[in-house]
A tleap script that builds the chain and sets N, CA, C and O, in Angstrom:
source leaprc.protein.ff14SB
mol = sequence {
  NMET SER LEU LYS ASP ARG SER GLU GLU VAL
  THR ASP ALA VAL VAL ASP LEU LEU GLY GLU
  ALA GLY PRO GLU GLN ARG GLU GLY ILE ALA
  LYS ILE ILE GLU LYS ALA LEU ILE SER SER
  TYR ARG ASP CYS THR GLU ARG ASN THR ARG
  VAL ALA VAL ALA CYS CYS GLU ALA ASP GLN
  ASP LYS ALA HIE LYS ILE SER GLU GLU MET
  ARG ARG ALA THR THR ALA LEU ILE ALA ASN
  LEU SER ALA LEU CARG
}
set mol.1.N position { 43.594 17.092 -5.441 }
set mol.1.CA position { 44.283 18.116 -6.201 }
set mol.1.C position { 45.230 17.417 -7.179 }
set mol.1.O position { 45.964 16.503 -6.806 }
set mol.2.N position { 45.199 17.860 -8.427 }
set mol.2.CA position { 46.063 17.254 -9.436 }
set mol.2.C position { 47.510 17.706 -9.243 }
set mol.2.O position { 47.785 18.696 -8.566 }
set mol.3.N position { 48.418 16.962 -9.852 }
set mol.3.CA position { 49.824 17.334 -9.759 }
set mol.3.C position { 50.100 18.664 -10.444 }
set mol.3.O position { 50.968 19.419 -10.004 }
set mol.4.N position { 49.378 18.956 -11.507 }
set mol.4.CA position { 49.537 20.251 -12.175 }
set mol.4.C position { 49.145 21.371 -11.213 }
set mol.4.O position { 49.856 22.368 -11.088 }
set mol.5.N position { 48.013 21.200 -10.539 }
set mol.5.CA position { 47.570 22.209 -9.570 }
set mol.5.C position { 48.590 22.371 -8.450 }
set mol.5.O position { 48.891 23.489 -8.032 }
set mol.6.N position { 49.118 21.256 -7.968 }
set mol.6.CA position { 50.144 21.320 -6.916 }
set mol.6.C position { 51.391 22.039 -7.408 }
set mol.6.O position { 51.966 22.863 -6.698 }
set mol.7.N position { 51.799 21.723 -8.621 }
set mol.7.CA position { 52.986 22.350 -9.193 }
set mol.7.C position { 52.782 23.865 -9.297 }
set mol.7.O position { 53.682 24.635 -8.962 }
set mol.8.N position { 51.620 24.289 -9.753 }
set mol.8.CA position { 51.325 25.720 -9.866 }
set mol.8.C position { 51.257 26.372 -8.487 }
set mol.8.O position { 51.722 27.498 -8.307 }
set mol.9.N position { 50.684 25.674 -7.524 }
set mol.9.CA position { 50.585 26.202 -6.163 }
set mol.9.C position { 51.979 26.417 -5.560 }
set mol.9.O position { 52.248 27.450 -4.947 }
set mol.10.N position { 52.850 25.436 -5.742 }
set mol.10.CA position { 54.207 25.552 -5.210 }
set mol.10.C position { 54.978 26.646 -5.965 }
set mol.10.O position { 55.743 27.397 -5.359 }
set mol.11.N position { 54.779 26.731 -7.268 }
set mol.11.CA position { 55.427 27.792 -8.048 }
set mol.11.C position { 55.009 29.156 -7.528 }
set mol.11.O position { 55.849 30.040 -7.364 }
set mol.12.N position { 53.720 29.337 -7.266 }
set mol.12.CA position { 53.239 30.604 -6.713 }
set mol.12.C position { 53.894 30.904 -5.367 }
set mol.12.O position { 54.273 32.044 -5.098 }
set mol.13.N position { 54.026 29.888 -4.528 }
set mol.13.CA position { 54.644 30.076 -3.211 }
set mol.13.C position { 56.112 30.472 -3.349 }
set mol.13.O position { 56.594 31.333 -2.614 }
set mol.14.N position { 56.821 29.849 -4.285 }
set mol.14.CA position { 58.230 30.180 -4.506 }
set mol.14.C position { 58.358 31.618 -5.011 }
set mol.14.O position { 59.218 32.369 -4.551 }
set mol.15.N position { 57.501 31.993 -5.954 }
set mol.15.CA position { 57.543 33.356 -6.491 }
set mol.15.C position { 57.204 34.368 -5.401 }
set mol.15.O position { 57.833 35.423 -5.322 }
set mol.16.N position { 56.215 34.058 -4.560 }
set mol.16.CA position { 55.867 34.948 -3.448 }
set mol.16.C position { 57.064 35.132 -2.516 }
set mol.16.O position { 57.319 36.236 -2.033 }
set mol.17.N position { 57.782 34.064 -2.270 }
set mol.17.CA position { 58.929 34.121 -1.372 }
set mol.17.C position { 60.100 34.897 -1.985 }
set mol.17.O position { 60.731 35.716 -1.317 }
set mol.18.N position { 60.378 34.631 -3.256 }
set mol.18.CA position { 61.554 35.220 -3.897 }
set mol.18.C position { 61.278 36.563 -4.565 }
set mol.18.O position { 62.216 37.310 -4.845 }
set mol.19.N position { 60.053 36.874 -4.816 }
set mol.19.CA position { 59.713 38.121 -5.505 }
set mol.19.C position { 59.238 37.853 -6.920 }
set mol.19.O position { 58.959 36.713 -7.293 }
set mol.20.N position { 59.152 38.910 -7.695 }
set mol.20.CA position { 58.644 38.813 -9.062 }
set mol.20.C position { 59.439 37.822 -9.907 }
set mol.20.O position { 60.650 37.666 -9.751 }
set mol.21.N position { 58.725 37.167 -10.793 }
set mol.21.CA position { 59.360 36.229 -11.728 }
set mol.21.C position { 58.657 36.361 -13.067 }
set mol.21.O position { 57.431 36.446 -13.141 }
set mol.22.N position { 59.452 36.377 -14.114 }
set mol.22.CA position { 58.891 36.449 -15.458 }
set mol.22.C position { 58.361 35.093 -15.894 }
set mol.22.O position { 58.533 34.094 -15.196 }
set mol.23.N position { 57.716 35.068 -17.050 }
set mol.23.CA position { 57.154 33.808 -17.551 }
set mol.23.C position { 58.191 32.695 -17.691 }
set mol.23.O position { 57.910 31.538 -17.378 }
set mol.24.N position { 59.389 33.045 -18.160 }
set mol.24.CA position { 60.434 32.026 -18.328 }
set mol.24.C position { 60.882 31.478 -16.982 }
set mol.24.O position { 61.115 30.278 -16.841 }
set mol.25.N position { 61.002 32.360 -15.991 }
set mol.25.CA position { 61.397 31.912 -14.655 }
set mol.25.C position { 60.321 31.030 -14.041 }
set mol.25.O position { 60.629 30.002 -13.438 }
set mol.26.N position { 59.055 31.426 -14.191 }
set mol.26.CA position { 57.950 30.621 -13.655 }
set mol.26.C position { 57.938 29.235 -14.305 }
set mol.26.O position { 57.707 28.228 -13.635 }
set mol.27.N position { 58.188 29.197 -15.609 }
set mol.27.CA position { 58.215 27.916 -16.326 }
set mol.27.C position { 59.358 27.051 -15.807 }
set mol.27.O position { 59.192 25.846 -15.617 }
set mol.28.N position { 60.517 27.664 -15.579 }
set mol.28.CA position { 61.669 26.934 -15.048 }
set mol.28.C position { 61.390 26.374 -13.662 }
set mol.28.O position { 61.734 25.231 -13.362 }
set mol.29.N position { 60.770 27.183 -12.827 }
set mol.29.CA position { 60.413 26.736 -11.472 }
set mol.29.C position { 59.434 25.568 -11.559 }
set mol.29.O position { 59.593 24.569 -10.858 }
set mol.30.N position { 58.425 25.692 -12.416 }
set mol.30.CA position { 57.428 24.624 -12.562 }
set mol.30.C position { 58.076 23.326 -13.044 }
set mol.30.O position { 57.686 22.246 -12.600 }
set mol.31.N position { 59.056 23.411 -13.944 }
set mol.31.CA position { 59.735 22.204 -14.439 }
set mol.31.C position { 60.540 21.535 -13.328 }
set mol.31.O position { 60.560 20.309 -13.223 }
set mol.32.N position { 61.201 22.341 -12.500 }
set mol.32.CA position { 61.948 21.782 -11.374 }
set mol.32.C position { 61.007 21.061 -10.423 }
set mol.32.O position { 61.311 19.965 -9.952 }
set mol.33.N position { 59.882 21.667 -10.147 }
set mol.33.CA position { 58.889 21.064 -9.252 }
set mol.33.C position { 58.342 19.785 -9.867 }
set mol.33.O position { 58.197 18.774 -9.181 }
set mol.34.N position { 58.041 19.829 -11.155 }
set mol.34.CA position { 57.524 18.653 -11.858 }
set mol.34.C position { 58.501 17.485 -11.759 }
set mol.34.O position { 58.096 16.356 -11.482 }
set mol.35.N position { 59.790 17.756 -11.987 }
set mol.35.CA position { 60.802 16.711 -11.898 }
set mol.35.C position { 60.883 16.141 -10.486 }
set mol.35.O position { 61.044 14.934 -10.307 }
set mol.36.N position { 60.771 17.010 -9.485 }
set mol.36.CA position { 60.815 16.548 -8.094 }
set mol.36.C position { 59.613 15.669 -7.780 }
set mol.36.O position { 59.751 14.656 -7.094 }
set mol.37.N position { 58.440 16.044 -8.270 }
set mol.37.CA position { 57.241 15.235 -8.034 }
set mol.37.C position { 57.363 13.863 -8.693 }
set mol.37.O position { 57.021 12.845 -8.090 }
set mol.38.N position { 57.848 13.841 -9.922 }
set mol.38.CA position { 58.018 12.568 -10.635 }
set mol.38.C position { 59.025 11.691 -9.909 }
set mol.38.O position { 58.792 10.496 -9.726 }
set mol.39.N position { 60.124 12.266 -9.501 }
set mol.39.CA position { 61.153 11.508 -8.789 }
set mol.39.C position { 60.608 10.928 -7.488 }
set mol.39.O position { 60.845 9.762 -7.174 }
set mol.40.N position { 59.887 11.737 -6.745 }
set mol.40.CA position { 59.301 11.271 -5.486 }
set mol.40.C position { 58.294 10.159 -5.730 }
set mol.40.O position { 58.252 9.176 -4.991 }
set mol.41.N position { 57.485 10.319 -6.769 }
set mol.41.CA position { 56.485 9.297 -7.076 }
set mol.41.C position { 57.164 7.987 -7.479 }
set mol.41.O position { 56.731 6.910 -7.071 }
set mol.42.N position { 58.221 8.081 -8.276 }
set mol.42.CA position { 58.954 6.867 -8.679 }
set mol.42.C position { 59.560 6.167 -7.463 }
set mol.42.O position { 59.474 4.945 -7.338 }
set mol.43.N position { 60.170 6.941 -6.571 }
set mol.43.CA position { 60.757 6.359 -5.363 }
set mol.43.C position { 59.696 5.640 -4.539 }
set mol.43.O position { 59.909 4.524 -4.067 }
set mol.44.N position { 58.568 6.287 -4.376 }
set mol.44.CA position { 57.470 5.695 -3.597 }
set mol.44.C position { 56.964 4.420 -4.265 }
set mol.44.O position { 56.715 3.421 -3.590 }
set mol.45.N position { 56.812 4.450 -5.577 }
set mol.45.CA position { 56.327 3.273 -6.301 }
set mol.45.C position { 57.308 2.117 -6.179 }
set mol.45.O position { 56.900 0.975 -5.969 }
set mol.46.N position { 58.600 2.407 -6.309 }
set mol.46.CA position { 59.607 1.348 -6.177 }
set mol.46.C position { 59.577 0.745 -4.770 }
set mol.46.O position { 59.660 -0.472 -4.607 }
set mol.47.N position { 59.459 1.595 -3.771 }
set mol.47.CA position { 59.397 1.121 -2.384 }
set mol.47.C position { 58.146 0.257 -2.179 }
set mol.47.O position { 58.217 -0.802 -1.555 }
set mol.48.N position { 57.011 0.707 -2.698 }
set mol.48.CA position { 55.769 -0.060 -2.562 }
set mol.48.C position { 55.842 -1.386 -3.303 }
set mol.48.O position { 55.300 -2.391 -2.844 }
set mol.49.N position { 56.512 -1.386 -4.448 }
set mol.49.CA position { 56.669 -2.627 -5.209 }
set mol.49.C position { 57.491 -3.643 -4.425 }
set mol.49.O position { 57.144 -4.823 -4.373 }
set mol.50.N position { 58.590 -3.180 -3.811 }
set mol.50.CA position { 59.409 -4.084 -2.995 }
set mol.50.C position { 58.593 -4.656 -1.833 }
set mol.50.O position { 58.710 -5.838 -1.513 }
set mol.51.N position { 57.775 -3.821 -1.210 }
set mol.51.CA position { 56.939 -4.287 -0.096 }
set mol.51.C position { 55.917 -5.301 -0.596 }
set mol.51.O position { 55.699 -6.330 0.045 }
set mol.52.N position { 55.288 -5.018 -1.737 }
set mol.52.CA position { 54.289 -5.941 -2.285 }
set mol.52.C position { 54.908 -7.293 -2.605 }
set mol.52.O position { 54.316 -8.336 -2.327 }
set mol.53.N position { 56.091 -7.273 -3.187 }
set mol.53.CA position { 56.773 -8.530 -3.523 }
set mol.53.C position { 57.131 -9.285 -2.245 }
set mol.53.O position { 56.963 -10.503 -2.179 }
set mol.54.N position { 57.621 -8.576 -1.235 }
set mol.54.CA position { 57.996 -9.233 0.028 }
set mol.54.C position { 56.770 -9.800 0.741 }
set mol.54.O position { 56.825 -10.897 1.296 }
set mol.55.N position { 55.671 -9.058 0.726 }
set mol.55.CA position { 54.464 -9.526 1.422 }
set mol.55.C position { 53.785 -10.687 0.699 }
set mol.55.O position { 53.146 -11.529 1.330 }
set mol.56.N position { 53.921 -10.726 -0.590 }
set mol.56.CA position { 53.262 -11.759 -1.389 }
set mol.56.C position { 54.252 -12.814 -1.853 }
set mol.56.O position { 54.063 -13.430 -2.902 }
set mol.57.N position { 55.298 -13.024 -1.081 }
set mol.57.CA position { 56.355 -13.940 -1.497 }
set mol.57.C position { 55.812 -15.326 -1.816 }
set mol.57.O position { 56.279 -15.982 -2.747 }
set mol.58.N position { 54.835 -15.766 -1.050 }
set mol.58.CA position { 54.263 -17.097 -1.280 }
set mol.58.C position { 53.462 -17.147 -2.578 }
set mol.58.O position { 53.338 -18.206 -3.193 }
set mol.59.N position { 52.923 -16.012 -2.989 }
set mol.59.CA position { 52.124 -15.947 -4.211 }
set mol.59.C position { 52.786 -14.964 -5.172 }
set mol.59.O position { 52.356 -13.816 -5.283 }
set mol.60.N position { 53.824 -15.411 -5.864 }
set mol.60.CA position { 54.601 -14.549 -6.750 }
set mol.60.C position { 53.754 -13.965 -7.882 }
set mol.60.O position { 54.015 -12.852 -8.340 }
set mol.61.N position { 52.752 -14.702 -8.332 }
set mol.61.CA position { 51.896 -14.193 -9.406 }
set mol.61.C position { 51.170 -12.932 -8.943 }
set mol.61.O position { 51.094 -11.948 -9.679 }
set mol.62.N position { 50.643 -12.966 -7.732 }
set mol.62.CA position { 49.952 -11.805 -7.190 }
set mol.62.C position { 50.932 -10.640 -7.030 }
set mol.62.O position { 50.590 -9.500 -7.344 }
set mol.63.N position { 52.113 -10.909 -6.558 }
set mol.63.CA position { 53.130 -9.867 -6.375 }
set mol.63.C position { 53.472 -9.215 -7.712 }
set mol.63.O position { 53.602 -7.994 -7.798 }
set mol.64.N position { 53.615 -10.031 -8.746 }
set mol.64.CA position { 53.944 -9.486 -10.066 }
set mol.64.C position { 52.788 -8.667 -10.624 }
set mol.64.O position { 53.014 -7.649 -11.277 }
set mol.65.N position { 51.558 -9.094 -10.376 }
set mol.65.CA position { 50.396 -8.329 -10.838 }
set mol.65.C position { 50.339 -6.969 -10.147 }
set mol.65.O position { 50.074 -5.955 -10.793 }
set mol.66.N position { 50.583 -6.944 -8.850 }
set mol.66.CA position { 50.597 -5.680 -8.104 }
set mol.66.C position { 51.713 -4.792 -8.629 }
set mol.66.O position { 51.508 -3.600 -8.861 }
set mol.67.N position { 52.874 -5.360 -8.813 }
set mol.67.CA position { 54.022 -4.610 -9.312 }
set mol.67.C position { 53.737 -4.026 -10.695 }
set mol.67.O position { 54.043 -2.862 -10.953 }
set mol.68.N position { 53.163 -4.817 -11.567 }
set mol.68.CA position { 52.850 -4.356 -12.921 }
set mol.68.C position { 51.815 -3.230 -12.898 }
set mol.68.O position { 51.928 -2.269 -13.659 }
set mol.69.N position { 50.824 -3.342 -12.044 }
set mol.69.CA position { 49.811 -2.286 -11.931 }
set mol.69.C position { 50.439 -0.981 -11.441 }
set mol.69.O position { 50.070 0.097 -11.909 }
set mol.70.N position { 51.378 -1.070 -10.508 }
set mol.70.CA position { 52.073 0.132 -10.027 }
set mol.70.C position { 52.894 0.757 -11.150 }
set mol.70.O position { 52.933 1.980 -11.281 }
set mol.71.N position { 53.537 -0.056 -11.946 }
set mol.71.CA position { 54.329 0.460 -13.071 }
set mol.71.C position { 53.430 1.154 -14.094 }
set mol.71.O position { 53.797 2.197 -14.635 }
set mol.72.N position { 52.251 0.578 -14.361 }
set mol.72.CA position { 51.309 1.203 -15.299 }
set mol.72.C position { 50.853 2.565 -14.780 }
set mol.72.O position { 50.768 3.530 -15.540 }
set mol.73.N position { 50.562 2.637 -13.484 }
set mol.73.CA position { 50.137 3.906 -12.892 }
set mol.73.C position { 51.241 4.948 -12.996 }
set mol.73.O position { 50.972 6.116 -13.276 }
set mol.74.N position { 52.477 4.532 -12.772 }
set mol.74.CA position { 53.612 5.456 -12.875 }
set mol.74.C position { 53.772 5.947 -14.308 }
set mol.74.O position { 53.988 7.138 -14.535 }
set mol.75.N position { 53.670 5.050 -15.264 }
set mol.75.CA position { 53.788 5.428 -16.672 }
set mol.75.C position { 52.700 6.417 -17.063 }
set mol.75.O position { 52.965 7.389 -17.770 }
set mol.76.N position { 51.477 6.171 -16.607 }
set mol.76.CA position { 50.362 7.076 -16.911 }
set mol.76.C position { 50.601 8.449 -16.287 }
set mol.76.O position { 50.352 9.471 -16.926 }
set mol.77.N position { 51.075 8.479 -15.063 }
set mol.77.CA position { 51.355 9.752 -14.391 }
set mol.77.C position { 52.410 10.553 -15.152 }
set mol.77.O position { 52.240 11.747 -15.398 }
set mol.78.N position { 53.492 9.884 -15.516 }
set mol.78.CA position { 54.579 10.573 -16.222 }
set mol.78.C position { 54.092 11.080 -17.580 }
set mol.78.O position { 54.461 12.178 -17.996 }
set mol.79.N position { 53.283 10.307 -18.260 }
set mol.79.CA position { 52.742 10.743 -19.545 }
set mol.79.C position { 51.849 11.976 -19.349 }
set mol.79.O position { 51.916 12.921 -20.136 }
set mol.80.N position { 51.022 11.969 -18.312 }
set mol.80.CA position { 50.166 13.112 -18.041 }
set mol.80.C position { 50.977 14.354 -17.694 }
set mol.80.O position { 50.665 15.452 -18.156 }
set mol.81.N position { 52.008 14.183 -16.887 }
set mol.81.CA position { 52.851 15.328 -16.536 }
set mol.81.C position { 53.600 15.856 -17.751 }
set mol.81.O position { 53.755 17.067 -17.911 }
set mol.82.N position { 54.057 14.965 -18.592 }
set mol.82.CA position { 54.773 15.388 -19.795 }
set mol.82.C position { 53.852 16.171 -20.723 }
set mol.82.O position { 54.292 17.088 -21.416 }
set mol.83.N position { 52.586 15.809 -20.731 }
set mol.83.CA position { 51.609 16.514 -21.584 }
set mol.83.C position { 51.362 17.939 -21.096 }
set mol.83.O position { 50.890 18.779 -21.862 }
set mol.84.N position { 51.675 18.221 -19.829 }
set mol.84.CA position { 51.470 19.562 -19.288 }
set mol.84.C position { 52.475 20.567 -19.831 }
set mol.84.O position { 52.239 21.774 -19.767 }
set mol.85.N position { 53.581 20.089 -20.359 }
set mol.85.CA position { 54.642 20.991 -20.835 }
set mol.85.C position { 54.237 21.797 -22.008 }
set mol.85.O position { 55.027 22.596 -22.511 }
savepdb mol mol.pdb
quit
């Protein structure tokens, strides 16, 4: 499931819980969810990068390659989410 689909699913659940919401409210809810997803993904990526560097301490080149690939994936995700706006 894509992050957009997840964001819409959670927005629907919030609206179901709280009651009717207009288009502006739904958009606001979706933006809050989007920001939370991005923040969580960044935290996870940073944590994984620290683990990769610690595990590959003997081979710093490999650690840096893993770290760089994680950063590229994060950048691509954020760009895709930003395009949803």
